[in-house]
C-alpha positions in Angstrom: -54.7 3.3 -91.6 -52.1 4.7 -89.3 -53.3 7.5 -87.1 -51.5 10.6 -86.1 -48.7 9.9 -83.7 -49.4 11.3 -80.2 -46.8 13.4 -78.7 -45.6 12.5 -75.2 -43.4 14.3 -72.7 -41.6 13.1 -69.6 -41.0 14.9 -66.3 -38.3 13.9 -63.8 -39.3 14.1 -60.1 -36.7 14.8 -57.4 -37.0 11.2 -56.1 -36.1 9.8 -59.5 -39.6 8.9 -60.7 -40.6 9.7 -64.2 -43.9 11.1 -65.2 -45.1 10.2 -68.7 -48.0 12.2 -70.2 -49.2 13.8 -73.3 -49.0 17.4 -74.0 -52.7 17.9 -73.9 -53.1 16.3 -70.5 -52.7 18.1 -67.2 -49.2 17.0 -66.4 -48.8 19.6 -63.6 -51.7 18.2 -61.6 -50.4 14.6 -62.1 -46.9 15.7 -61.0 -48.3 17.3 -57.8 -50.2 14.2 -56.9 -47.1 12.0 -57.3 -44.9 14.4 -55.4 -47.3 14.3 -52.5 -47.4 10.5 -52.6 -43.7 10.3 -52.6 -43.3 12.7 -49.7 -45.7 10.5 -47.6 -43.6 7.4 -48.2 -40.4 9.0 -46.8 -40.1 8.1 -43.1 -40.0 11.0 -40.7 -36.8 11.9 -39.0 -36.9 10.7 -35.4 -36.9 13.5 -32.9 -35.1 13.7 -29.7 -31.9 12.0 -30.9 -29.7 15.0 -30.3 -31.8 16.9 -27.8 -29.5 16.4 -24.9 -25.9 17.9 -25.0 -22.9 15.6 -24.8 -21.6 15.0 -21.3 -18.1 16.2 -20.9 -17.5 14.3 -17.6 -17.8 10.9 -19.1 -14.4 9.2 -19.2 -13.4 5.8 -20.6 -12.5 3.0 -18.2 -8.7 3.2 -18.8 -6.4 1.6 -16.2 -4.6 4.3 -14.3 -6.9 7.1 -15.4 -7.8 9.5 -12.6 -11.0 11.5 -12.9 -10.3 15.2 -12.5 -11.5 16.8 -9.3 -14.1 19.4 -9.3 -13.0 23.0 -8.6 -12.5 23.6 -4.9 -12.4 19.9 -4.0 -9.1 18.9 -2.4 -7.7 15.5 -3.0 -7.2 13.0 -0.2 -3.7 12.9 1.3 -1.9 9.6 0.9 -1.4 7.3 3.9 2.1 8.3 4.5 2.8 7.0 8.0 6.1 6.5 9.6 8.2 3.9 7.8 8.4 0.5 9.5 11.9 -0.4 10.8 13.9 -3.1 9.1 12.8 -6.1 11.2 14.3 -9.6 11.3 12.2 -12.2 13.0 13.7 -15.6 13.9 10.7 -17.7 14.4 10.2 -20.7 16.7 12.0 -23.9 15.6 14.4 -21.9 13.4 18.1 -21.8 14.0 20.3 -19.0 12.5 24.1 -18.6 12.5 26.2 -15.7 11.2 26.6 -12.0 11.0 23.6 -9.7 10.9 23.9 -6.3 9.2 21.5 -3.5 8.3 18.9 -4.7 10.8 17.0 -2.1 12.9 14.9 -4.6 15.0 15.7 -8.2 15.8 13.1 -10.4 17.3 14.2 -13.8 18.5 11.7 -16.6 19.1 14.0 -19.5 18.0 17.7 -20.0 18.4 20.3 -17.7 17.0 24.1 -17.6 17.2 25.3 -14.4 15.7 26.9 -11.0 16.0 24.8 -7.9 15.5 25.8 -4.3 15.7 24.1 -1.0 15.1 20.5 -2.2 15.6 17.9 -0.1 17.4 16.2 -2.9 19.3 16.8 -6.5 20.4 13.8 -8.5 21.6 14.2 -12.0 22.9 10.9 -13.6 23.6 9.9 -16.5 25.8 11.6 -19.6 24.5 14.1 -17.7 22.4 17.9 -18.0 22.8 20.6 -15.6 21.6 24.2 -16.6 21.7 27.0 -14.2 20.6 27.4 -10.4 20.8 25.0 -7.6 20.3 25.3 -3.8 20.3 21.9 -2.2 20.3 20.0 0.9 21.5 17.4 -1.0 23.5 17.0 -4.6 24.6 14.1 -6.5 26.0 14.9 -10.0 27.3 12.1 -12.5 28.1 14.1 -15.5 26.9 17.8 -16.3 27.2 20.9 -14.3 26.3 24.4 -15.6 26.5 27.4 -13.6 25.5 28.4 -9.9 25.2 25.5 -7.4 25.4 26.0 -3.7 25.1 22.8 -1.5 25.3 23.1 2.2 24.8 19.6 2.9 26.2 17.3 0.8 28.4 17.9 -2.9 29.1 14.7 -4.6 30.3 14.9 -8.1 31.7 11.4 -9.7 32.0 10.3 -12.2 34.6 11.4 -15.2 32.5 14.5 -13.5 31.2 17.9 -15.1 31.8 21.1 -13.1 30.9 24.6 -14.3 31.3 27.9 -12.8 30.2 29.2 -9.3 30.0 26.4 -6.8 30.0 26.6 -3.0 29.6 23.6 -0.7 29.8 22.5 2.9 29.9 19.4 2.2 32.0 18.5 -1.1 33.7 15.2 -2.6 34.7 14.9 -6.1 36.1 11.5 -7.5 36.8 10.7 -9.9 39.6 11.9 -13.3 38.5 14.5 -12.1 36.1 18.0 -13.5 36.5 21.4 -12.1 35.6 24.8 -13.9 35.9 28.1 -12.3 34.9 29.6 -8.9 34.7 27.4 -5.8 34.6 28.5 -2.2 34.3 27.1 1.1 33.0 27.7 1.8 29.3 30.5 4.4 29.2 29.4 5.4 25.7 26.1 6.9 26.9 25.2 9.4 29.5 24.9 7.7 32.9 21.4 7.8 34.4 22.9 8.7 37.8 25.2 7.2 40.4 22.4 6.1 42.6 20.6 4.3 39.8 23.9 2.6 38.8 24.5 1.4 42.3 21.0 -0.1 42.5 21.5 -1.9 39.2 24.8 -3.4 40.4 23.3 -4.5 43.7 20.4 -6.3 42.0 22.8 -8.0 39.5 25.2 -9.1 42.3 22.4 -10.7 44.3 20.9 -12.4 41.4 24.2 -13.7 40.3 24.9 -15.1 43.7 21.6 -16.8 43.8 22.4 -18.4 40.5 
């Protein structure tokens, strides 16, 4: 009634599949066919993914990061020009009173009543008024100066310049139309430009003061 039990055997494939067959069957041929089918199902590895070498000159965008220069390439020199002098500008419609220190260049377009000493340059533009005392290296007057002015170098009085008070200078230039009233004398703290130049400067100052 019951037949003879058939003997089976199983084979494990590398991909985890199991082959079930009898001992009498050709299990080897069946295994070969299944292996070939399983190999065809595996997707091929894409080619060309790592064909190009990594670039060593790629750098992240990090703030402040400087890309290294190629060999033999010199970097650009910084724009290191001469430092600007410490300048104070008194603009139009501005009034200023007091002492001025650590100022190398003073530009007056408005009104100022002050004392300044040790500055390199005083510039009074048209419409500007300086009242007080000033000790500077150079002065250019195209507005009005009233007080005590001591210039170690060149004093230039422009056509619209008006100077009154005590004026000392190392070198003097008065353009046509410039006016001076008061006392003028060479600055004894500097080397005189020459006795002839001094006498000419005094003559111009005297005539202009008389006309005033």
